[in-house]
Jmol script that loads the backbone (N, CA, C; Angstrom):
load data "model"
ATOM      1  N   MET A   1     280.396 187.671 129.891  1.00  0.00           N
ATOM      2  CA  MET A   1     279.556 186.499 129.857  1.00  0.00           C
ATOM      3  C   MET A   1     278.278 186.840 129.093  1.00  0.00           C
ATOM      4  N   ASP A   2     277.921 185.974 128.203  1.00  0.00           N
ATOM      5  CA  ASP A   2     276.745 186.160 127.355  1.00  0.00           C
ATOM      6  C   ASP A   2     275.510 185.616 128.076  1.00  0.00           C
ATOM      7  N   GLU A   3     274.580 186.498 128.374  1.00  0.00           N
ATOM      8  CA  GLU A   3     273.375 186.103 129.116  1.00  0.00           C
ATOM      9  C   GLU A   3     272.475 185.165 128.313  1.00  0.00           C
ATOM     10  N   ILE A   4     272.529 185.238 126.998  1.00  0.00           N
ATOM     11  CA  ILE A   4     271.740 184.330 126.155  1.00  0.00           C
ATOM     12  C   ILE A   4     272.297 182.909 126.268  1.00  0.00           C
ATOM     13  N   ILE A   5     273.615 182.788 126.222  1.00  0.00           N
ATOM     14  CA  ILE A   5     274.233 181.471 126.402  1.00  0.00           C
ATOM     15  C   ILE A   5     273.906 180.935 127.788  1.00  0.00           C
ATOM     16  N   LEU A   6     274.004 181.778 128.795  1.00  0.00           N
ATOM     17  CA  LEU A   6     273.712 181.362 130.161  1.00  0.00           C
ATOM     18  C   LEU A   6     272.276 180.862 130.297  1.00  0.00           C
ATOM     19  N   ALA A   7     271.328 181.581 129.735  1.00  0.00           N
ATOM     20  CA  ALA A   7     269.921 181.172 129.803  1.00  0.00           C
ATOM     21  C   ALA A   7     269.704 179.845 129.090  1.00  0.00           C
ATOM     22  N   ARG A   8     270.314 179.686 127.930  1.00  0.00           N
ATOM     23  CA  ARG A   8     270.171 178.434 127.171  1.00  0.00           C
ATOM     24  C   ARG A   8     270.833 177.275 127.905  1.00  0.00           C
ATOM     25  N   LEU A   9     271.960 177.542 128.537  1.00  0.00           N
ATOM     26  CA  LEU A   9     272.678 176.544 129.315  1.00  0.00           C
ATOM     27  C   LEU A   9     271.795 175.998 130.441  1.00  0.00           C
ATOM     28  N   LYS A  10     271.072 176.878 131.088  1.00  0.00           N
ATOM     29  CA  LYS A  10     270.189 176.473 132.186  1.00  0.00           C
ATOM     30  C   LYS A  10     269.053 175.564 131.723  1.00  0.00           C
ATOM     31  N   GLU A  11     268.695 175.638 130.457  1.00  0.00           N
ATOM     32  CA  GLU A  11     267.606 174.810 129.913  1.00  0.00           C
ATOM     33  C   GLU A  11     268.052 173.389 129.571  1.00  0.00           C
ATOM     34  N   LYS A  12     269.337 173.207 129.376  1.00  0.00           N
ATOM     35  CA  LYS A  12     269.859 171.926 128.886  1.00  0.00           C
ATOM     36  C   LYS A  12     269.471 170.711 129.745  1.00  0.00           C
ATOM     37  N   PRO A  13     269.573 170.768 131.078  1.00  0.00           N
ATOM     38  CA  PRO A  13     269.197 169.580 131.857  1.00  0.00           C
ATOM     39  C   PRO A  13     267.728 169.178 131.670  1.00  0.00           C
ATOM     40  N   GLU A  14     266.853 170.145 131.554  1.00  0.00           N
ATOM     41  CA  GLU A  14     265.431 169.840 131.358  1.00  0.00           C
ATOM     42  C   GLU A  14     265.167 169.226 129.996  1.00  0.00           C
ATOM     43  N   GLU A  15     266.074 169.440 129.061  1.00  0.00           N
ATOM     44  CA  GLU A  15     265.965 168.834 127.730  1.00  0.00           C
ATOM     45  C   GLU A  15     266.528 167.410 127.725  1.00  0.00           C
ATOM     46  N   GLY A  16     267.061 166.980 128.870  1.00  0.00           N
ATOM     47  CA  GLY A  16     267.587 165.632 128.994  1.00  0.00           C
ATOM     48  C   GLY A  16     269.070 165.495 128.734  1.00  0.00           C
ATOM     49  N   ALA A  17     269.767 166.600 128.573  1.00  0.00           N
ATOM     50  CA  ALA A  17     271.209 166.550 128.308  1.00  0.00           C
ATOM     51  C   ALA A  17     271.972 166.183 129.580  1.00  0.00           C
ATOM     52  N   ARG A  18     272.951 165.324 129.419  1.00  0.00           N
ATOM     53  CA  ARG A  18     273.820 164.927 130.530  1.00  0.00           C
ATOM     54  C   ARG A  18     274.910 165.981 130.698  1.00  0.00           C
ATOM     55  N   PRO A  19     275.561 166.029 131.870  1.00  0.00           N
ATOM     56  CA  PRO A  19     276.597 167.049 132.100  1.00  0.00           C
ATOM     57  C   PRO A  19     277.684 167.107 131.028  1.00  0.00           C
ATOM     58  N   SER A  20     278.152 165.948 130.557  1.00  0.00           N
ATOM     59  CA  SER A  20     279.196 165.976 129.525  1.00  0.00           C
ATOM     60  C   SER A  20     278.669 166.546 128.211  1.00  0.00           C
ATOM     61  N   GLU A  21     277.423 166.272 127.880  1.00  0.00           N
ATOM     62  CA  GLU A  21     276.817 166.829 126.666  1.00  0.00           C
ATOM     63  C   GLU A  21     276.650 168.344 126.800  1.00  0.00           C
ATOM     64  N   ILE A  22     276.287 168.766 127.989  1.00  0.00           N
ATOM     65  CA  ILE A  22     276.139 170.201 128.257  1.00  0.00           C
ATOM     66  C   ILE A  22     277.498 170.893 128.134  1.00  0.00           C
ATOM     67  N   ALA A  23     278.527 170.276 128.676  1.00  0.00           N
ATOM     68  CA  ALA A  23     279.873 170.845 128.599  1.00  0.00           C
ATOM     69  C   ALA A  23     280.332 170.956 127.146  1.00  0.00           C
ATOM     70  N   LYS A  24     280.060 169.927 126.344  1.00  0.00           N
ATOM     71  CA  LYS A  24     280.429 169.972 124.923  1.00  0.00           C
ATOM     72  C   LYS A  24     279.682 171.090 124.198  1.00  0.00           C
ATOM     73  N   TRP A  25     278.404 171.238 124.496  1.00  0.00           N
ATOM     74  CA  TRP A  25     277.610 172.301 123.883  1.00  0.00           C
ATOM     75  C   TRP A  25     278.203 173.664 124.252  1.00  0.00           C
ATOM     76  N   LEU A  26     278.537 173.818 125.540  1.00  0.00           N
ATOM     77  CA  LEU A  26     279.085 175.090 126.009  1.00  0.00           C
ATOM     78  C   LEU A  26     280.415 175.411 125.325  1.00  0.00           C
ATOM     79  N   LEU A  27     281.263 174.410 125.155  1.00  0.00           N
ATOM     80  CA  LEU A  27     282.532 174.641 124.444  1.00  0.00           C
ATOM     81  C   LEU A  27     282.285 175.216 123.057  1.00  0.00           C
ATOM     82  N   GLY A  28     281.304 174.643 122.369  1.00  0.00           N
ATOM     83  CA  GLY A  28     280.975 175.130 121.035  1.00  0.00           C
ATOM     84  C   GLY A  28     280.448 176.553 121.035  1.00  0.00           C
ATOM     85  N   GLU A  29     279.668 176.887 122.051  1.00  0.00           N
ATOM     86  CA  GLU A  29     279.107 178.237 122.141  1.00  0.00           C
ATOM     87  C   GLU A  29     280.168 179.276 122.485  1.00  0.00           C
ATOM     88  N   ILE A  30     281.085 178.928 123.360  1.00  0.00           N
ATOM     89  CA  ILE A  30     282.143 179.872 123.750  1.00  0.00           C
ATOM     90  C   ILE A  30     283.092 180.111 122.577  1.00  0.00           C
ATOM     91  N   GLY A  31     283.426 179.032 121.864  1.00  0.00           N
ATOM     92  CA  GLY A  31     284.270 179.149 120.678  1.00  0.00           C
ATOM     93  C   GLY A  31     285.629 179.752 120.955  1.00  0.00           C
ATOM     94  N   ALA A  32     286.016 180.717 120.136  1.00  0.00           N
ATOM     95  CA  ALA A  32     287.353 181.311 120.191  1.00  0.00           C
ATOM     96  C   ALA A  32     287.606 182.084 121.483  1.00  0.00           C
ATOM     97  N   ASP A  33     286.553 182.448 122.193  1.00  0.00           N
ATOM     98  CA  ASP A  33     286.711 183.187 123.444  1.00  0.00           C
ATOM     99  C   ASP A  33     286.999 182.279 124.630  1.00  0.00           C
ATOM    100  N   PHE A  34     287.180 180.968 124.375  1.00  0.00           N
ATOM    101  CA  PHE A  34     287.334 179.999 125.452  1.00  0.00           C
ATOM    102  C   PHE A  34     288.494 180.321 126.382  1.00  0.00           C
ATOM    103  N   SER A  35     288.221 180.164 127.669  1.00  0.00           N
ATOM    104  CA  SER A  35     289.253 180.129 128.715  1.00  0.00           C
ATOM    105  C   SER A  35     288.699 179.211 129.797  1.00  0.00           C
ATOM    106  N   ASP A  36     289.590 178.589 130.564  1.00  0.00           N
ATOM    107  CA  ASP A  36     289.134 177.731 131.659  1.00  0.00           C
ATOM    108  C   ASP A  36     288.222 178.505 132.595  1.00  0.00           C
ATOM    109  N   PHE A  37     288.640 179.720 132.923  1.00  0.00           N
ATOM    110  CA  PHE A  37     287.873 180.526 133.859  1.00  0.00           C
ATOM    111  C   PHE A  37     286.464 180.790 133.345  1.00  0.00           C
ATOM    112  N   LEU A  38     286.327 181.176 132.082  1.00  0.00           N
ATOM    113  CA  LEU A  38     285.010 181.468 131.517  1.00  0.00           C
ATOM    114  C   LEU A  38     284.146 180.210 131.492  1.00  0.00           C
ATOM    115  N   PHE A  39     284.723 179.097 131.097  1.00  0.00           N
ATOM    116  CA  PHE A  39     284.012 177.817 131.048  1.00  0.00           C
ATOM    117  C   PHE A  39     283.475 177.450 132.433  1.00  0.00           C
ATOM    118  N   MET A  40     284.334 177.534 133.442  1.00  0.00           N
ATOM    119  CA  MET A  40     283.914 177.198 134.806  1.00  0.00           C
ATOM    120  C   MET A  40     282.909 178.211 135.348  1.00  0.00           C
ATOM    121  N   GLN A  41     283.077 179.466 134.986  1.00  0.00           N
ATOM    122  CA  GLN A  41     282.167 180.507 135.446  1.00  0.00           C
ATOM    123  C   GLN A  41     280.750 180.267 134.914  1.00  0.00           C
ATOM    124  N   TYR A  42     280.628 179.900 133.660  1.00  0.00           N
ATOM    125  CA  TYR A  42     279.317 179.576 133.107  1.00  0.00           C
ATOM    126  C   TYR A  42     278.672 178.434 133.887  1.00  0.00           C
ATOM    127  N   PHE A  43     279.430 177.352 134.114  1.00  0.00           N
ATOM    128  CA  PHE A  43     278.879 176.196 134.821  1.00  0.00           C
ATOM    129  C   PHE A  43     278.438 176.588 136.226  1.00  0.00           C
ATOM    130  N   PHE A  44     279.251 177.355 136.924  1.00  0.00           N
ATOM    131  CA  PHE A  44     278.932 177.748 138.297  1.00  0.00           C
ATOM    132  C   PHE A  44     277.736 178.686 138.354  1.00  0.00           C
ATOM    133  N   ARG A  45     277.645 179.616 137.432  1.00  0.00           N
ATOM    134  CA  ARG A  45     276.509 180.559 137.425  1.00  0.00           C
ATOM    135  C   ARG A  45     275.223 179.905 136.972  1.00  0.00           C
ATOM    136  N   ALA A  46     275.318 178.890 136.123  1.00  0.00           N
ATOM    137  CA  ALA A  46     274.117 178.261 135.581  1.00  0.00           C
ATOM    138  C   ALA A  46     273.521 177.208 136.512  1.00  0.00           C
ATOM    139  N   PHE A  47     274.372 176.488 137.234  1.00  0.00           N
ATOM    140  CA  PHE A  47     273.901 175.318 137.969  1.00  0.00           C
ATOM    141  C   PHE A  47     274.258 175.364 139.444  1.00  0.00           C
ATOM    142  N   GLU A  48     273.458 174.671 140.237  1.00  0.00           N
ATOM    143  CA  GLU A  48     273.710 174.551 141.671  1.00  0.00           C
ATOM    144  C   GLU A  48     274.751 173.452 141.876  1.00  0.00           C
ATOM    145  N   VAL A  49     276.007 173.839 141.719  1.00  0.00           N
ATOM    146  CA  VAL A  49     277.138 172.921 141.848  1.00  0.00           C
ATOM    147  C   VAL A  49     278.189 173.560 142.749  1.00  0.00           C
ATOM    148  N   SER A  50     279.004 172.714 143.351  1.00  0.00           N
ATOM    149  CA  SER A  50     280.050 173.246 144.222  1.00  0.00           C
ATOM    150  C   SER A  50     281.213 173.773 143.384  1.00  0.00           C
ATOM    151  N   LEU A  51     281.890 174.733 143.932  1.00  0.00           N
ATOM    152  CA  LEU A  51     283.059 175.301 143.262  1.00  0.00           C
ATOM    153  C   LEU A  51     284.144 174.244 143.085  1.00  0.00           C
ATOM    154  N   ILE A  52     284.267 173.332 144.037  1.00  0.00           N
ATOM    155  CA  ILE A  52     285.258 172.256 143.934  1.00  0.00           C
ATOM    156  C   ILE A  52     284.976 171.387 142.713  1.00  0.00           C
ATOM    157  N   ASN A  53     283.711 171.001 142.512  1.00  0.00           N
ATOM    158  CA  ASN A  53     283.370 170.188 141.345  1.00  0.00           C
ATOM    159  C   ASN A  53     283.586 170.949 140.047  1.00  0.00           C
ATOM    160  N   VAL A  54     283.268 172.215 140.049  1.00  0.00           N
ATOM    161  CA  VAL A  54     283.471 173.021 138.843  1.00  0.00           C
ATOM    162  C   VAL A  54     284.960 173.079 138.494  1.00  0.00           C
ATOM    163  N   ARG A  55     285.802 173.188 139.498  1.00  0.00           N
ATOM    164  CA  ARG A  55     287.256 173.230 139.241  1.00  0.00           C
ATOM    165  C   ARG A  55     287.739 171.920 138.634  1.00  0.00           C
ATOM    166  N   ASP A  56     287.061 170.813 138.947  1.00  0.00           N
ATOM    167  CA  ASP A  56     287.442 169.518 138.370  1.00  0.00           C
ATOM    168  C   ASP A  56     287.235 169.476 136.858  1.00  0.00           C
ATOM    169  N   LEU A  57     286.422 170.372 136.331  1.00  0.00           N
ATOM    170  CA  LEU A  57     286.216 170.418 134.879  1.00  0.00           C
ATOM    171  C   LEU A  57     287.530 170.638 134.124  1.00  0.00           C
ATOM    172  N   GLU A  58     288.503 171.250 134.780  1.00  0.00           N
ATOM    173  CA  GLU A  58     289.807 171.467 134.135  1.00  0.00           C
ATOM    174  C   GLU A  58     290.465 170.149 133.726  1.00  0.00           C
ATOM    175  N   GLN A  59     290.076 169.052 134.390  1.00  0.00           N
ATOM    176  CA  GLN A  59     290.675 167.749 134.121  1.00  0.00           C
ATOM    177  C   GLN A  59     289.849 166.894 133.165  1.00  0.00           C
ATOM    178  N   TRP A  60     288.845 167.471 132.555  1.00  0.00           N
ATOM    179  CA  TRP A  60     287.970 166.740 131.632  1.00  0.00           C
ATOM    180  C   TRP A  60     288.688 166.532 130.298  1.00  0.00           C
ATOM    181  N   VAL A  61     288.632 165.308 129.778  1.00  0.00           N
ATOM    182  CA  VAL A  61     289.277 164.989 128.498  1.00  0.00           C
ATOM    183  C   VAL A  61     288.683 165.793 127.347  1.00  0.00           C
ATOM    184  N   GLY A  62     287.454 166.232 127.486  1.00  0.00           N
ATOM    185  CA  GLY A  62     286.785 166.988 126.440  1.00  0.00           C
ATOM    186  C   GLY A  62     287.435 168.322 126.119  1.00  0.00           C
ATOM    187  N   LEU A  63     288.301 168.789 127.005  1.00  0.00           N
ATOM    188  CA  LEU A  63     289.004 170.046 126.736  1.00  0.00           C
ATOM    189  C   LEU A  63     290.201 169.833 125.815  1.00  0.00           C
ATOM    190  N   GLY A  64     290.549 168.556 125.577  1.00  0.00           N
ATOM    191  CA  GLY A  64     291.614 168.255 124.632  1.00  0.00           C
ATOM    192  C   GLY A  64     293.015 168.546 125.118  1.00  0.00           C
ATOM    193  N   ARG A  65     293.204 168.527 126.431  1.00  0.00           N
ATOM    194  CA  ARG A  65     294.531 168.825 126.968  1.00  0.00           C
ATOM    195  C   ARG A  65     295.088 167.677 127.809  1.00  0.00           C
ATOM    196  N   GLY A  66     294.614 166.472 127.523  1.00  0.00           N
ATOM    197  CA  GLY A  66     295.149 165.317 128.233  1.00  0.00           C
ATOM    198  C   GLY A  66     294.629 165.144 129.645  1.00  0.00           C
ATOM    199  N   GLY A  67     293.442 165.680 129.919  1.00  0.00           N
ATOM    200  CA  GLY A  67     292.851 165.522 131.239  1.00  0.00           C
ATOM    201  C   GLY A  67     292.547 164.070 131.553  1.00  0.00           C
ATOM    202  N   SER A  68     292.261 163.803 132.808  1.00  0.00           N
ATOM    203  CA  SER A  68     292.048 162.427 133.242  1.00  0.00           C
ATOM    204  C   SER A  68     290.581 162.068 133.476  1.00  0.00           C
ATOM    205  N   LEU A  69     289.660 163.021 133.380  1.00  0.00           N
ATOM    206  CA  LEU A  69     288.242 162.742 133.631  1.00  0.00           C
ATOM    207  C   LEU A  69     287.495 162.519 132.319  1.00  0.00           C
ATOM    208  N   SER A  70     286.885 161.344 132.200  1.00  0.00           N
ATOM    209  CA  SER A  70     286.114 160.994 131.005  1.00  0.00           C
ATOM    210  C   SER A  70     284.728 161.636 131.055  1.00  0.00           C
ATOM    211  N   ASP A  71     283.992 161.481 129.972  1.00  0.00           N
ATOM    212  CA  ASP A  71     282.604 161.952 129.957  1.00  0.00           C
ATOM    213  C   ASP A  71     281.819 161.289 131.087  1.00  0.00           C
ATOM    214  N   SER A  72     282.003 159.987 131.276  1.00  0.00           N
ATOM    215  CA  SER A  72     281.308 159.264 132.353  1.00  0.00           C
ATOM    216  C   SER A  72     281.677 159.823 133.723  1.00  0.00           C
ATOM    217  N   ASP A  73     282.952 160.150 133.905  1.00  0.00           N
ATOM    218  CA  ASP A  73     283.394 160.740 135.177  1.00  0.00           C
ATOM    219  C   ASP A  73     282.682 162.067 135.438  1.00  0.00           C
ATOM    220  N   ILE A  74     282.589 162.893 134.401  1.00  0.00           N
ATOM    221  CA  ILE A  74     281.913 164.186 134.534  1.00  0.00           C
ATOM    222  C   ILE A  74     280.427 163.977 134.838  1.00  0.00           C
ATOM    223  N   ASN A  75     279.810 163.029 134.151  1.00  0.00           N
ATOM    224  CA  ASN A  75     278.395 162.750 134.404  1.00  0.00           C
ATOM    225  C   ASN A  75     278.183 162.288 135.838  1.00  0.00           C
ATOM    226  N   ASN A  76     279.067 161.442 136.339  1.00  0.00           N
ATOM    227  CA  ASN A  76     278.956 160.964 137.722  1.00  0.00           C
ATOM    228  C   ASN A  76     279.254 162.064 138.728  1.00  0.00           C
ATOM    229  N   LEU A  77     280.205 162.904 138.414  1.00  0.00           N
ATOM    230  CA  LEU A  77     280.595 163.993 139.306  1.00  0.00           C
ATOM    231  C   LEU A  77     279.453 164.984 139.521  1.00  0.00           C
ATOM    232  N   PHE A  78     278.771 165.329 138.421  1.00  0.00           N
ATOM    233  CA  PHE A  78     277.719 166.346 138.511  1.00  0.00           C
ATOM    234  C   PHE A  78     276.324 165.770 138.678  1.00  0.00           C
ATOM    235  N   GLY A  79     276.131 164.518 138.281  1.00  0.00           N
ATOM    236  CA  GLY A  79     274.807 163.891 138.418  1.00  0.00           C
ATOM    237  C   GLY A  79     273.743 164.680 137.667  1.00  0.00           C
ATOM    238  N   SER A  80     272.616 164.874 138.317  1.00  0.00           N
ATOM    239  CA  SER A  80     271.517 165.648 137.715  1.00  0.00           C
ATOM    240  C   SER A  80     271.721 167.123 138.034  1.00  0.00           C
ATOM    241  N   LEU A  81     272.000 167.884 137.013  1.00  0.00           N
ATOM    242  CA  LEU A  81     272.216 169.319 137.207  1.00  0.00           C
ATOM    243  C   LEU A  81     270.901 170.046 137.432  1.00  0.00           C
ATOM    244  N   ARG A  82     270.928 170.988 138.366  1.00  0.00           N
ATOM    245  CA  ARG A  82     269.767 171.857 138.606  1.00  0.00           C
ATOM    246  C   ARG A  82     270.182 173.290 138.347  1.00  0.00           C
ATOM    247  N   ALA A  83     269.357 173.971 137.579  1.00  0.00           N
ATOM    248  CA  ALA A  83     269.656 175.366 137.239  1.00  0.00           C
ATOM    249  C   ALA A  83     269.500 176.270 138.450  1.00  0.00           C
ATOM    250  N   ARG A  84     270.379 177.228 138.545  1.00  0.00           N
ATOM    251  CA  ARG A  84     270.226 178.279 139.575  1.00  0.00           C
ATOM    252  C   ARG A  84     269.079 179.191 139.157  1.00  0.00           C
ATOM    253  N   PRO A  85     268.345 179.695 140.136  1.00  0.00           N
ATOM    254  CA  PRO A  85     267.254 180.638 139.796  1.00  0.00           C
ATOM    255  C   PRO A  85     267.791 181.947 139.226  1.00  0.00           C
TER     256      PRO A  85
END
end "model"
wireframe off; spacefill off
backbone 0.3
color backbone group
């Protein structure tokens, strides 16, 4: 896990980014190293979110695998993200 990406990820909510926008940014940063586990691990380490909600990210349409959760669903699921200290 890249600590620079993690630190930048934690700043995103304060910049006004919604959860789906943050997820899209993270996908771009992970790039070729992408895995579901790494994606969820970043979200869980960066934000005060439940593990159950993080697991729901696997169903996000933004991953391009026919998931059932839209950007709006992700935004509603996570609401206002708060960074972990």
